[in-house]
FIKOLZA-1660 file (N, C-alpha, C; in steps of 0.1 Angstrom, whole numbers, plus 5000, padded with zeros to 4 digits):
% residues 261
   i   px   py   pz ch aa at
   1 4729 5924 8478  A  X  N
   1 4736 5936 8479  A  X CA
   1 4745 5935 8467  A  X  C
   2 4751 5926 8467  A  X  N
   2 4763 5922 8456  A  X CA
   2 4759 5924 8442  A  X  C
   3 4746 5918 8439  A  X  N
   3 4739 5922 8426  A  X CA
   3 4733 5932 8423  A  X  C
   4 4732 5941 8429  A  X  N
   4 4724 5953 8429  A  X CA
   4 4732 5963 8421  A  X  C
   5 4725 5971 8414  A  X  N
   5 4732 5979 8402  A  X CA
   5 4742 5988 8408  A  X  C
   6 4740 5996 8419  A  X  N
   6 4746 6005 8423  A  X CA
   6 4761 5996 8429  A  X  C
   7 4761 5984 8435  A  X  N
   7 4775 5977 8436  A  X CA
   7 4784 5979 8424  A  X  C
   8 4777 5980 8411  A  X  N
   8 4785 5979 8399  A  X CA
   8 4788 5993 8395  A  X  C
   9 4780 6003 8394  A  X  N
   9 4777 6012 8392  A  X CA
   9 4789 6024 8398  A  X  C
  10 4788 6024 8410  A  X  N
  10 4799 6032 8419  A  X CA
  10 4814 6024 8421  A  X  C
  11 4819 6023 8406  A  X  N
  11 4833 6015 8409  A  X CA
  11 4843 6027 8406  A  X  C
  12 4855 6022 8407  A  X  N
  12 4868 6032 8403  A  X CA
  12 4865 6043 8392  A  X  C
  13 4856 6037 8383  A  X  N
  13 4855 6046 8371  A  X CA
  13 4847 6058 8373  A  X  C
  14 4840 6059 8383  A  X  N
  14 4827 6069 8385  A  X CA
  14 4832 6083 8388  A  X  C
  15 4843 6087 8394  A  X  N
  15 4845 6098 8395  A  X CA
  15 4851 6107 8381  A  X  C
  16 4854 6096 8374  A  X  N
  16 4861 6101 8362  A  X CA
  16 4848 6102 8349  A  X  C
  17 4839 6094 8352  A  X  N
  17 4825 6094 8344  A  X CA
  17 4817 6106 8347  A  X  C
  18 4820 6112 8359  A  X  N
  18 4813 6123 8362  A  X CA
  18 4823 6131 8368  A  X  C
  19 4833 6136 8360  A  X  N
  19 4847 6142 8363  A  X CA
  19 4840 6158 8362  A  X  C
  20 4830 6162 8356  A  X  N
  20 4822 6176 8353  A  X CA
  20 4818 6176 8366  A  X  C
  21 4815 6170 8375  A  X  N
  21 4808 6174 8387  A  X CA
  21 4822 6172 8397  A  X  C
  22 4829 6189 8396  A  X  N
  22 4839 6188 8405  A  X CA
  22 4840 6197 8417  A  X  C
  23 4851 6199 8422  A  X  N
  23 4853 6206 8435  A  X CA
  23 4845 6220 8431  A  X  C
  24 4846 6228 8422  A  X  N
  24 4838 6239 8418  A  X CA
  24 4825 6238 8418  A  X  C
  25 4818 6229 8415  A  X  N
  25 4805 6226 8416  A  X CA
  25 4803 6222 8431  A  X  C
  26 4810 6215 8436  A  X  N
  26 4808 6213 8453  A  X CA
  26 4805 6226 8460  A  X  C
  27 4818 6235 8459  A  X  N
  27 4818 6247 8465  A  X CA
  27 4806 6253 8464  A  X  C
  28 4800 6256 8450  A  X  N
  28 4788 6260 8446  A  X CA
  28 4777 6257 8456  A  X  C
  29 4778 6244 8456  A  X  N
  29 4766 6236 8464  A  X CA
  29 4763 6239 8479  A  X  C
  30 4775 6239 8486  A  X  N
  30 4779 6244 8499  A  X CA
  30 4777 6260 8501  A  X  C
  31 4782 6268 8492  A  X  N
  31 4773 6282 8495  A  X CA
  31 4759 6284 8493  A  X  C
  32 4753 6274 8483  A  X  N
  32 4740 6277 8485  A  X CA
  32 4733 6272 8498  A  X  C
  33 4737 6260 8501  A  X  N
  33 4730 6254 8514  A  X CA
  33 4735 6260 8526  A  X  C
  34 4746 6268 8526  A  X  N
  34 4747 6277 8540  A  X CA
  34 4737 6288 8537  A  X  C
  35 4731 6292 8528  A  X  N
  35 4720 6302 8526  A  X CA
  35 4709 6294 8531  A  X  C
  36 4705 6282 8529  A  X  N
  36 4694 6276 8534  A  X CA
  36 4692 6275 8548  A  X  C
  37 4701 6269 8552  A  X  N
  37 4702 6263 8568  A  X CA
  37 4714 6264 8572  A  X  C
  38 4717 6266 8583  A  X  N
  38 4731 6263 8592  A  X CA
  38 4734 6245 8589  A  X  C
  39 4749 6246 8586  A  X  N
  39 4754 6232 8581  A  X CA
  39 4762 6229 8597  A  X  C
  40 4752 6228 8606  A  X  N
  40 4760 6223 8620  A  X CA
  40 4765 6211 8620  A  X  C
  41 4776 6211 8629  A  X  N
  41 4781 6197 8630  A  X CA
  41 4776 6189 8643  A  X  C
  42 4780 6178 8641  A  X  N
  42 4787 6169 8630  A  X CA
  42 4780 6169 8617  A  X  C
  43 4784 6170 8607  A  X  N
  43 4779 6167 8592  A  X CA
  43 4784 6151 8589  A  X  C
  44 4775 6147 8585  A  X  N
  44 4776 6135 8575  A  X CA
  44 4771 6134 8561  A  X  C
  45 4781 6133 8553  A  X  N
  45 4778 6132 8535  A  X CA
  45 4774 6120 8533  A  X  C
  46 4761 6117 8531  A  X  N
  46 4758 6104 8530  A  X CA
  46 4757 6098 8515  A  X  C
  47 4767 6091 8511  A  X  N
  47 4769 6087 8497  A  X CA
  47 4780 6095 8494  A  X  C
  48 4792 6095 8500  A  X  N
  48 4801 6106 8500  A  X CA
  48 4808 6104 8484  A  X  C
  49 4808 6093 8480  A  X  N
  49 4816 6090 8468  A  X CA
  49 4831 6089 8470  A  X  C
  50 4838 6100 8463  A  X  N
  50 4854 6100 8462  A  X CA
  50 4857 6112 8475  A  X  C
  51 4847 6118 8481  A  X  N
  51 4852 6130 8489  A  X CA
  51 4850 6141 8486  A  X  C
  52 4846 6146 8473  A  X  N
  52 4847 6160 8469  A  X CA
  52 4840 6170 8476  A  X  C
  53 4830 6167 8484  A  X  N
  53 4821 6175 8493  A  X CA
  53 4831 6177 8505  A  X  C
  54 4833 6165 8511  A  X  N
  54 4840 6164 8522  A  X CA
  54 4852 6175 8522  A  X  C
  55 4860 6178 8515  A  X  N
  55 4870 6186 8516  A  X CA
  55 4864 6201 8518  A  X  C
  56 4853 6204 8519  A  X  N
  56 4846 6215 8522  A  X CA
  56 4842 6220 8534  A  X  C
  57 4842 6211 8542  A  X  N
  57 4831 6211 8551  A  X CA
  57 4843 6206 8566  A  X  C
  58 4837 6212 8575  A  X  N
  58 4841 6212 8591  A  X CA
  58 4836 6200 8599  A  X  C
  59 4842 6194 8606  A  X  N
  59 4837 6185 8613  A  X CA
  59 4827 6176 8608  A  X  C
  60 4832 6171 8595  A  X  N
  60 4822 6162 8588  A  X CA
  60 4830 6148 8583  A  X  C
  61 4820 6138 8584  A  X  N
  61 4822 6124 8580  A  X CA
  61 4815 6117 8568  A  X  C
  62 4822 6110 8559  A  X  N
  62 4813 6107 8548  A  X CA
  62 4812 6089 8550  A  X  C
  63 4800 6086 8545  A  X  N
  63 4797 6072 8543  A  X CA
  63 4791 6069 8531  A  X  C
  64 4800 6058 8525  A  X  N
  64 4796 6051 8511  A  X CA
  64 4794 6035 8514  A  X  C
  65 4791 6029 8505  A  X  N
  65 4789 6015 8503  A  X CA
  65 4800 6009 8494  A  X  C
  66 4806 6018 8485  A  X  N
  66 4817 6016 8475  A  X CA
  66 4828 6015 8483  A  X  C
  67 4837 6003 8481  A  X  N
  67 4849 6003 8489  A  X CA
  67 4859 6011 8478  A  X  C
  68 4859 6012 8464  A  X  N
  68 4865 6018 8455  A  X CA
  68 4865 6033 8458  A  X  C
  69 4853 6036 8459  A  X  N
  69 4852 6056 8459  A  X CA
  69 4861 6059 8475  A  X  C
  70 4853 6048 8484  A  X  N
  70 4863 6053 8495  A  X CA
  70 4876 6051 8496  A  X  C
  71 4883 6044 8489  A  X  N
  71 4896 6043 8486  A  X CA
  71 4902 6054 8480  A  X  C
  72 4894 6059 8469  A  X  N
  72 4896 6073 8462  A  X CA
  72 4896 6086 8472  A  X  C
  73 4886 6084 8479  A  X  N
  73 4888 6095 8489  A  X CA
  73 4899 6096 8498  A  X  C
  74 4903 6083 8504  A  X  N
  74 4912 6084 8511  A  X CA
  74 4927 6089 8506  A  X  C
  75 4928 6088 8492  A  X  N
  75 4938 6091 8486  A  X CA
  75 4939 6107 8482  A  X  C
  76 4929 6112 8487  A  X  N
  76 4926 6130 8486  A  X CA
  76 4940 6135 8495  A  X  C
  77 4946 6145 8487  A  X  N
  77 4957 6152 8492  A  X CA
  77 4952 6166 8504  A  X  C
  78 4947 6159 8517  A  X  N
  78 4942 6170 8526  A  X CA
  78 4951 6166 8536  A  X  C
  79 4949 6181 8547  A  X  N
  79 4961 6179 8556  A  X CA
  79 4955 6169 8569  A  X  C
  80 4944 6167 8570  A  X  N
  80 4939 6157 8582  A  X CA
  80 4931 6148 8573  A  X  C
  81 4933 6134 8576  A  X  N
  81 4928 6123 8568  A  X CA
  81 4913 6126 8570  A  X  C
  82 4907 6123 8559  A  X  N
  82 4891 6123 8560  A  X CA
  82 4883 6112 8568  A  X  C
  83 4873 6114 8577  A  X  N
  83 4865 6105 8585  A  X CA
  83 4859 6099 8574  A  X  C
  84 4859 6085 8571  A  X  N
  84 4851 6078 8564  A  X CA
  84 4845 6064 8568  A  X  C
  85 4835 6061 8566  A  X  N
  85 4829 6049 8569  A  X CA
  85 4823 6044 8557  A  X  C
  86 4825 6029 8560  A  X  N
  86 4815 6021 8546  A  X CA
  86 4803 6017 8553  A  X  C
  87 4793 6020 8547  A  X  N
  87 4777 6013 8553  A  X CA
  87 4769 6019 8544  A  X  C
  88 4755 6008 8543  A  X  N
  88 4746 6010 8535  A  X CA
  88 4734 6023 8543  A  X  C
  89 4729 6029 8531  A  X  N
  89 4720 6038 8534  A  X CA
  89 4708 6033 8543  A  X  C
  90 4703 6022 8545  A  X  N
  90 4691 6016 8552  A  X CA
  90 4696 6013 8566  A  X  C
  91 4707 6012 8567  A  X  N
  91 4711 6007 8584  A  X CA
  91 4723 6015 8586  A  X  C
  92 4723 6028 8591  A  X  N
  92 4736 6037 8593  A  X CA
  92 4742 6034 8605  A  X  C
  93 4753 6031 8604  A  X  N
  93 4763 6026 8616  A  X CA
  93 4768 6037 8627  A  X  C
  94 4758 6045 8630  A  X  N
  94 4756 6058 8636  A  X CA
  94 4749 6060 8648  A  X  C
  95 4750 6063 8659  A  X  N
  95 4744 6062 8670  A  X CA
  95 4732 6074 8669  A  X  C
  96 4719 6073 8675  A  X  N
  96 4710 6080 8676  A  X CA
  96 4713 6095 8679  A  X  C
  97 4707 6105 8672  A  X  N
  97 4709 6120 8675  A  X CA
  97 4723 6122 8677  A  X  C
  98 4735 6117 8668  A  X  N
  98 4746 6121 8668  A  X CA
  98 4749 6130 8655  A  X  C
  99 4741 6135 8649  A  X  N
  99 4746 6145 8637  A  X CA
  99 4738 6156 8636  A  X  C
 100 4744 6167 8632  A  X  N
 100 4735 6179 8634  A  X CA
 100 4731 6183 8620  A  X  C
 101 4736 6177 8609  A  X  N
 101 4733 6178 8594  A  X CA
 101 4740 6166 8585  A  X  C
 102 4729 6163 8579  A  X  N
 102 4729 6149 8571  A  X CA
 102 4728 6157 8554  A  X  C
 103 4740 6152 8544  A  X  N
 103 4738 6156 8532  A  X CA
 103 4735 6144 8525  A  X  C
 104 4724 6146 8514  A  X  N
 104 4723 6136 8505  A  X CA
 104 4725 6144 8492  A  X  C
 105 4734 6143 8485  A  X  N
 105 4741 6150 8474  A  X CA
 105 4740 6146 8459  A  X  C
 106 4736 6151 8449  A  X  N
 106 4739 6145 8435  A  X CA
 106 4728 6132 8435  A  X  C
 107 4718 6135 8438  A  X  N
 107 4707 6123 8437  A  X CA
 107 4712 6107 8446  A  X  C
 108 4716 6112 8457  A  X  N
 108 4721 6099 8466  A  X CA
 108 4710 6094 8470  A  X  C
 109 4697 6094 8466  A  X  N
 109 4684 6090 8470  A  X CA
 109 4675 6084 8458  A  X  C
 110 4668 6073 8461  A  X  N
 110 4660 6067 8453  A  X CA
 110 4664 6053 8448  A  X  C
 111 4673 6049 8454  A  X  N
 111 4681 6037 8447  A  X CA
 111 4673 6023 8448  A  X  C
 112 4660 6022 8457  A  X  N
 112 4655 6012 8456  A  X CA
 112 4643 6009 8450  A  X  C
 113 4638 5998 8449  A  X  N
 113 4627 5994 8437  A  X CA
 113 4615 5998 8441  A  X  C
 114 4612 6003 8455  A  X  N
 114 4596 6006 8456  A  X CA
 114 4597 6016 8468  A  X  C
 115 4586 6021 8470  A  X  N
 115 4587 6032 8479  A  X CA
 115 4589 6031 8493  A  X  C
 116 4584 6019 8498  A  X  N
 116 4586 6015 8510  A  X CA
 116 4601 6014 8516  A  X  C
 117 4611 6009 8504  A  X  N
 117 4622 6006 8506  A  X CA
 117 4631 6021 8506  A  X  C
 118 4627 6030 8497  A  X  N
 118 4631 6044 8499  A  X CA
 118 4632 6050 8509  A  X  C
 119 4617 6047 8518  A  X  N
 119 4615 6055 8530  A  X CA
 119 4625 6048 8544  A  X  C
 120 4628 6039 8542  A  X  N
 120 4638 6034 8553  A  X CA
 120 4650 6045 8555  A  X  C
 121 4658 6045 8544  A  X  N
 121 4669 6055 8546  A  X CA
 121 4665 6071 8552  A  X  C
 122 4652 6076 8549  A  X  N
 122 4646 6086 8556  A  X CA
 122 4644 6086 8569  A  X  C
 123 4640 6075 8573  A  X  N
 123 4640 6071 8590  A  X CA
 123 4650 6069 8595  A  X  C
 124 4661 6064 8588  A  X  N
 124 4674 6064 8595  A  X CA
 124 4680 6078 8597  A  X  C
 125 4678 6088 8586  A  X  N
 125 4685 6098 8585  A  X CA
 125 4678 6109 8598  A  X  C
 126 4663 6105 8602  A  X  N
 126 4658 6111 8612  A  X CA
 126 4662 6107 8626  A  X  C
 127 4667 6092 8626  A  X  N
 127 4671 6086 8638  A  X CA
 127 4685 6093 8643  A  X  C
 128 4694 6093 8634  A  X  N
 128 4709 6099 8639  A  X CA
 128 4708 6115 8638  A  X  C
 129 4698 6123 8633  A  X  N
 129 4698 6135 8636  A  X CA
 129 4695 6141 8647  A  X  C
 130 4702 6153 8652  A  X  N
 130 4699 6158 8666  A  X CA
 130 4684 6166 8662  A  X  C
 131 4676 6167 8674  A  X  N
 131 4666 6174 8671  A  X CA
 131 4669 6189 8670  A  X  C
 132 4661 6194 8658  A  X  N
 132 4663 6208 8651  A  X CA
 132 4673 6203 8639  A  X  C
 133 4682 6193 8638  A  X  N
 133 4692 6194 8628  A  X CA
 133 4685 6191 8612  A  X  C
 134 4692 6190 8606  A  X  N
 134 4686 6194 8592  A  X CA
 134 4691 6182 8582  A  X  C
 135 4683 6175 8572  A  X  N
 135 4688 6169 8561  A  X CA
 135 4684 6177 8550  A  X  C
 136 4696 6177 8542  A  X  N
 136 4696 6185 8529  A  X CA
 136 4696 6176 8516  A  X  C
 137 4687 6174 8509  A  X  N
 137 4684 6164 8497  A  X CA
 137 4684 6173 8483  A  X  C
 138 4696 6170 8478  A  X  N
 138 4697 6173 8464  A  X CA
 138 4695 6161 8454  A  X  C
 139 4681 6165 8447  A  X  N
 139 4672 6156 8437  A  X CA
 139 4671 6161 8428  A  X  C
 140 4669 6152 8415  A  X  N
 140 4665 6161 8402  A  X CA
 140 4652 6164 8402  A  X  C
 141 4651 6176 8395  A  X  N
 141 4637 6180 8390  A  X CA
 141 4627 6172 8385  A  X  C
 142 4619 6162 8394  A  X  N
 142 4612 6152 8386  A  X CA
 142 4602 6157 8376  A  X  C
 143 4598 6167 8380  A  X  N
 143 4587 6173 8368  A  X CA
 143 4591 6174 8355  A  X  C
 144 4606 6180 8354  A  X  N
 144 4613 6181 8343  A  X CA
 144 4619 6168 8335  A  X  C
 145 4622 6159 8343  A  X  N
 145 4629 6145 8340  A  X CA
 145 4615 6140 8333  A  X  C
 146 4605 6141 8338  A  X  N
 146 4592 6133 8334  A  X CA
 146 4588 6139 8320  A  X  C
 147 4588 6152 8320  A  X  N
 147 4585 6160 8308  A  X CA
 147 4594 6156 8296  A  X  C
 148 4606 6154 8303  A  X  N
 148 4620 6152 8289  A  X CA
 148 4618 6139 8285  A  X  C
 149 4615 6127 8295  A  X  N
 149 4614 6114 8287  A  X CA
 149 4598 6109 8290  A  X  C
 150 4587 6115 8288  A  X  N
 150 4576 6111 8292  A  X CA
 150 4570 6107 8279  A  X  C
 151 4575 6110 8267  A  X  N
 151 4570 6103 8256  A  X CA
 151 4575 6087 8252  A  X  C
 152 4581 6082 8262  A  X  N
 152 4585 6069 8263  A  X CA
 152 4595 6064 8254  A  X  C
 153 4604 6075 8248  A  X  N
 153 4615 6071 8240  A  X CA
 153 4626 6073 8244  A  X  C
 154 4634 6062 8244  A  X  N
 154 4648 6062 8248  A  X CA
 154 4654 6078 8245  A  X  C
 155 4664 6081 8254  A  X  N
 155 4671 6093 8253  A  X CA
 155 4686 6089 8252  A  X  C
 156 4695 6092 8242  A  X  N
 156 4706 6086 8239  A  X CA
 156 4717 6098 8240  A  X  C
 157 4727 6092 8246  A  X  N
 157 4739 6106 8244  A  X CA
 157 4754 6094 8246  A  X  C
 158 4763 6099 8236  A  X  N
 158 4774 6097 8237  A  X CA
 158 4784 6105 8239  A  X  C
 159 4796 6102 8246  A  X  N
 159 4809 6112 8252  A  X CA
 159 4818 6105 8254  A  X  C
 160 4829 6111 8259  A  X  N
 160 4844 6110 8261  A  X CA
 160 4845 6112 8274  A  X  C
 161 4851 6103 8286  A  X  N
 161 4854 6107 8298  A  X CA
 161 4869 6104 8301  A  X  C
 162 4875 6111 8302  A  X  N
 162 4892 6103 8305  A  X CA
 162 4895 6092 8294  A  X  C
 163 4897 6082 8298  A  X  N
 163 4900 6071 8289  A  X CA
 163 4890 6062 8281  A  X  C
 164 4878 6069 8283  A  X  N
 164 4865 6062 8280  A  X CA
 164 4855 6066 8273  A  X  C
 165 4854 6058 8263  A  X  N
 165 4843 6061 8255  A  X CA
 165 4825 6056 8262  A  X  C
 166 4818 6066 8263  A  X  N
 166 4807 6064 8271  A  X CA
 166 4793 6064 8261  A  X  C
 167 4786 6055 8264  A  X  N
 167 4770 6055 8260  A  X CA
 167 4761 6054 8269  A  X  C
 168 4752 6064 8273  A  X  N
 168 4739 6064 8281  A  X CA
 168 4729 6065 8273  A  X  C
 169 4717 6057 8278  A  X  N
 169 4708 6057 8277  A  X CA
 169 4696 6059 8286  A  X  C
 170 4689 6068 8285  A  X  N
 170 4678 6070 8296  A  X CA
 170 4665 6065 8290  A  X  C
 171 4656 6059 8302  A  X  N
 171 4643 6056 8300  A  X CA
 171 4633 6056 8312  A  X  C
 172 4621 6059 8309  A  X  N
 172 4613 6062 8320  A  X CA
 172 4604 6050 8322  A  X  C
 173 4604 6040 8329  A  X  N
 173 4595 6030 8333  A  X CA
 173 4583 6034 8342  A  X  C
 174 4572 6036 8337  A  X  N
 174 4559 6044 8340  A  X CA
 174 4555 6035 8351  A  X  C
 175 4554 6021 8345  A  X  N
 175 4547 6013 8356  A  X CA
 175 4555 6010 8371  A  X  C
 176 4568 6011 8368  A  X  N
 176 4575 6007 8380  A  X CA
 176 4579 6023 8387  A  X  C
 177 4575 6036 8377  A  X  N
 177 4578 6047 8382  A  X CA
 177 4596 6048 8384  A  X  C
 178 4605 6043 8376  A  X  N
 178 4617 6046 8379  A  X CA
 178 4623 6052 8365  A  X  C
 179 4634 6061 8367  A  X  N
 179 4644 6065 8356  A  X CA
 179 4655 6055 8355  A  X  C
 180 4656 6048 8343  A  X  N
 180 4666 6040 8340  A  X CA
 180 4676 6044 8333  A  X  C
 181 4691 6044 8338  A  X  N
 181 4698 6046 8329  A  X CA
 181 4708 6037 8326  A  X  C
 182 4708 6030 8315  A  X  N
 182 4718 6021 8309  A  X CA
 182 4733 6027 8306  A  X  C
 183 4743 6022 8311  A  X  N
 183 4757 6031 8306  A  X CA
 183 4766 6018 8303  A  X  C
 184 4774 6023 8291  A  X  N
 184 4781 6013 8283  A  X CA
 184 4794 6021 8284  A  X  C
 185 4806 6014 8289  A  X  N
 185 4822 6019 8290  A  X CA
 185 4827 6009 8283  A  X  C
 186 4838 6017 8274  A  X  N
 186 4846 6010 8264  A  X CA
 186 4859 6018 8268  A  X  C
 187 4871 6010 8267  A  X  N
 187 4886 6019 8263  A  X CA
 187 4886 6028 8250  A  X  C
 188 4888 6040 8251  A  X  N
 188 4891 6047 8238  A  X CA
 188 4904 6042 8231  A  X  C
 189 4905 6042 8220  A  X  N
 189 4916 6036 8214  A  X CA
 189 4931 6042 8219  A  X  C
 190 4941 6032 8219  A  X  N
 190 4953 6040 8227  A  X CA
 190 4952 6039 8241  A  X  C
 191 4943 6036 8249  A  X  N
 191 4941 6038 8262  A  X CA
 191 4936 6029 8270  A  X  C
 192 4938 6018 8267  A  X  N
 192 4934 6004 8273  A  X CA
 192 4939 6003 8289  A  X  C
 193 4955 6008 8289  A  X  N
 193 4958 6006 8302  A  X CA
 193 4953 6016 8313  A  X  C
 194 4950 6030 8308  A  X  N
 194 4945 6036 8316  A  X CA
 194 4929 6034 8320  A  X  C
 195 4924 6026 8311  A  X  N
 195 4911 6022 8311  A  X CA
 195 4908 6014 8323  A  X  C
 196 4919 6003 8319  A  X  N
 196 4922 5991 8330  A  X CA
 196 4924 5995 8344  A  X  C
 197 4933 6006 8345  A  X  N
 197 4934 6010 8361  A  X CA
 197 4922 6016 8366  A  X  C
 198 4910 6018 8360  A  X  N
 198 4897 6021 8367  A  X CA
 198 4888 6011 8366  A  X  C
 199 4894 6000 8363  A  X  N
 199 4886 5986 8362  A  X CA
 199 4875 5986 8350  A  X  C
 200 4879 5991 8340  A  X  N
 200 4871 5989 8327  A  X CA
 200 4884 5982 8314  A  X  C
 201 4879 5970 8316  A  X  N
 201 4891 5960 8304  A  X CA
 201 4884 5961 8292  A  X  C
 202 4890 5952 8283  A  X  N
 202 4887 5955 8267  A  X CA
 202 4875 5952 8265  A  X  C
 203 4869 5941 8273  A  X  N
 203 4854 5937 8271  A  X CA
 203 4842 5949 8277  A  X  C
 204 4848 5957 8282  A  X  N
 204 4843 5973 8288  A  X CA
 204 4831 5966 8297  A  X  C
 205 4825 5978 8304  A  X  N
 205 4814 5975 8314  A  X CA
 205 4800 5982 8314  A  X  C
 206 4792 5975 8317  A  X  N
 206 4778 5981 8315  A  X CA
 206 4771 5975 8327  A  X  C
 207 4759 5985 8327  A  X  N
 207 4750 5984 8338  A  X CA
 207 4738 5993 8336  A  X  C
 208 4729 5993 8345  A  X  N
 208 4714 6001 8343  A  X CA
 208 4714 6008 8358  A  X  C
 209 4718 6021 8358  A  X  N
 209 4713 6026 8370  A  X CA
 209 4696 6026 8368  A  X  C
 210 4690 6028 8383  A  X  N
 210 4675 6032 8382  A  X CA
 210 4674 6040 8397  A  X  C
 211 4665 6051 8394  A  X  N
 211 4663 6056 8407  A  X CA
 211 4648 6063 8405  A  X  C
 212 4642 6059 8415  A  X  N
 212 4627 6061 8418  A  X CA
 212 4625 6075 8417  A  X  C
 213 4614 6077 8410  A  X  N
 213 4608 6092 8407  A  X CA
 213 4598 6096 8419  A  X  C
 214 4600 6105 8427  A  X  N
 214 4590 6111 8434  A  X CA
 214 4586 6125 8432  A  X  C
 215 4573 6129 8435  A  X  N
 215 4567 6143 8433  A  X CA
 215 4574 6149 8446  A  X  C
 216 4574 6163 8444  A  X  N
 216 4576 6170 8457  A  X CA
 216 4567 6166 8470  A  X  C
 217 4555 6166 8468  A  X  N
 217 4545 6164 8478  A  X CA
 217 4545 6147 8485  A  X  C
 218 4552 6137 8473  A  X  N
 218 4554 6126 8480  A  X CA
 218 4566 6126 8490  A  X  C
 219 4578 6134 8483  A  X  N
 219 4590 6134 8496  A  X CA
 219 4585 6141 8506  A  X  C
 220 4579 6152 8508  A  X  N
 220 4576 6162 8518  A  X CA
 220 4569 6149 8530  A  X  C
 221 4560 6145 8523  A  X  N
 221 4552 6132 8530  A  X CA
 221 4558 6122 8537  A  X  C
 222 4569 6119 8528  A  X  N
 222 4576 6104 8534  A  X CA
 222 4585 6111 8543  A  X  C
 223 4589 6121 8543  A  X  N
 223 4601 6129 8552  A  X CA
 223 4591 6132 8567  A  X  C
 224 4579 6138 8565  A  X  N
 224 4569 6138 8575  A  X CA
 224 4567 6128 8586  A  X  C
 225 4565 6117 8579  A  X  N
 225 4562 6106 8584  A  X CA
 225 4574 6102 8596  A  X  C
 226 4585 6107 8592  A  X  N
 226 4597 6105 8602  A  X CA
 226 4600 6119 8612  A  X  C
 227 4589 6127 8613  A  X  N
 227 4592 6139 8618  A  X CA
 227 4603 6150 8613  A  X  C
 228 4605 6149 8598  A  X  N
 228 4612 6160 8592  A  X CA
 228 4605 6168 8583  A  X  C
 229 4604 6183 8584  A  X  N
 229 4596 6191 8581  A  X CA
 229 4605 6200 8571  A  X  C
 230 4600 6201 8555  A  X  N
 230 4608 6211 8547  A  X CA
 230 4606 6227 8553  A  X  C
 231 4620 6232 8553  A  X  N
 231 4620 6246 8560  A  X CA
 231 4625 6254 8548  A  X  C
 232 4631 6249 8536  A  X  N
 232 4640 6259 8528  A  X CA
 232 4638 6249 8516  A  X  C
 233 4641 6254 8504  A  X  N
 233 4642 6251 8490  A  X CA
 233 4645 6259 8482  A  X  C
 234 4654 6251 8469  A  X  N
 234 4659 6259 8460  A  X CA
 234 4659 6249 8445  A  X  C
 235 4659 6255 8433  A  X  N
 235 4658 6248 8420  A  X CA
 235 4668 6246 8414  A  X  C
 236 4680 6251 8419  A  X  N
 236 4695 6248 8414  A  X CA
 236 4703 6252 8420  A  X  C
 237 4717 6247 8417  A  X  N
 237 4729 6252 8425  A  X CA
 237 4729 6267 8426  A  X  C
 238 4723 6275 8417  A  X  N
 238 4728 6289 8419  A  X CA
 238 4715 6296 8424  A  X  C
 239 4706 6289 8431  A  X  N
 239 4699 6292 8440  A  X CA
 239 4682 6297 8433  A  X  C
 240 4682 6292 8421  A  X  N
 240 4668 6299 8414  A  X CA
 240 4658 6291 8423  A  X  C
 241 4645 6298 8422  A  X  N
 241 4633 6290 8428  A  X CA
 241 4630 6276 8423  A  X  C
 242 4624 6267 8430  A  X  N
 242 4617 6257 8428  A  X CA
 242 4611 6255 8414  A  X  C
 243 4614 6246 8404  A  X  N
 243 4604 6248 8393  A  X CA
 243 4611 6257 8381  A  X  C
 244 4622 6266 8387  A  X  N
 244 4629 6270 8378  A  X CA
 244 4644 6267 8373  A  X  C
 245 4648 6259 8374  A  X  N
 245 4658 6250 8372  A  X CA
 245 4660 6234 8371  A  X  C
 246 4671 6227 8372  A  X  N
 246 4671 6212 8370  A  X CA
 246 4669 6206 8382  A  X  C
 247 4671 6212 8394  A  X  N
 247 4673 6204 8406  A  X CA
 247 4665 6209 8417  A  X  C
 248 4661 6197 8427  A  X  N
 248 4654 6201 8438  A  X CA
 248 4664 6202 8449  A  X  C
 249 4666 6211 8456  A  X  N
 249 4677 6212 8468  A  X CA
 249 4664 6217 8480  A  X  C
 250 4664 6204 8488  A  X  N
 250 4653 6203 8499  A  X CA
 250 4659 6204 8510  A  X  C
 251 4656 6212 8519  A  X  N
 251 4658 6211 8534  A  X CA
 251 4649 6208 8545  A  X  C
 252 4652 6196 8551  A  X  N
 252 4642 6189 8561  A  X CA
 252 4649 6193 8573  A  X  C
 253 4639 6200 8580  A  X  N
 253 4646 6201 8598  A  X CA
 253 4637 6189 8606  A  X  C
 254 4643 6183 8617  A  X  N
 254 4638 6174 8625  A  X CA
 254 4633 6178 8636  A  X  C
 255 4620 6174 8642  A  X  N
 255 4612 6178 8651  A  X CA
 255 4608 6191 8654  A  X  C
 256 4607 6198 8642  A  X  N
 256 4603 6216 8643  A  X CA
 256 4589 6214 8644  A  X  C
 257 4579 6204 8636  A  X  N
 257 4565 6207 8638  A  X CA
 257 4560 6214 8626  A  X  C
 258 4571 6221 8617  A  X  N
 258 4569 6232 8606  A  X CA
 258 4561 6224 8595  A  X  C
 259 4558 6229 8584  A  X  N
 259 4555 6224 8572  A  X CA
 259 4561 6229 8562  A  X  C
 260 4555 6226 8550  A  X  N
 260 4562 6231 8539  A  X CA
 260 4564 6248 8534  A  X  C
 261 4573 6252 8529  A  X  N
 261 4574 6266 8526  A  X CA
 261 4563 6269 8515  A  X  C
% end
């Protein structure tokens, strides 16, 4: 686990790196999900990061593997301390049938190297859901990602985030069916102290994220094998239909026996 890419990628710098994914966006996501299914409690935010979604949820708890992000969540100025758990997606430290809703937001899915390994978190989600409970999966629109990266040429982007200079290079590995994003972080000139506080020293930080690409049919089949059946969907945070946005917002119900809409 310690040498996995996600052990390095989700460090103290992560909320700054994705600072544009803010609480305004979190409120938008929750408004949308509330139109797709009841967010019945107890709610588990799986891969909760620094807790930006938890502050908008009632009867909720967050689980993440990153001690740095959980510490950031604990520092949030909220009236009641957030309920936080450190744990692995593949072995959830929660009782069977203990949650009404599980959230997997901002592509908190597909982190493992093969389809079988990625199916294990789905089985664990189904195990902890109450009958009729919902799993809300926020995953990238794989069709659009493949169209964007399908020429096999790397896609580069340079930007600044807080005290950091960021270089991101995306590539699709067709053999492994994995989107790879190599991230290089360096302190901006005159901001070494602020960068160091985020765990980025003068030598910088680099790592490669890897997320496996699944089709809608594969996601539905994987869920169905754990008695989770798709009951609602959207294609963006503003509620566009599937295929008309950049996201797949998929809602699965446990034990309904239903099928895909």
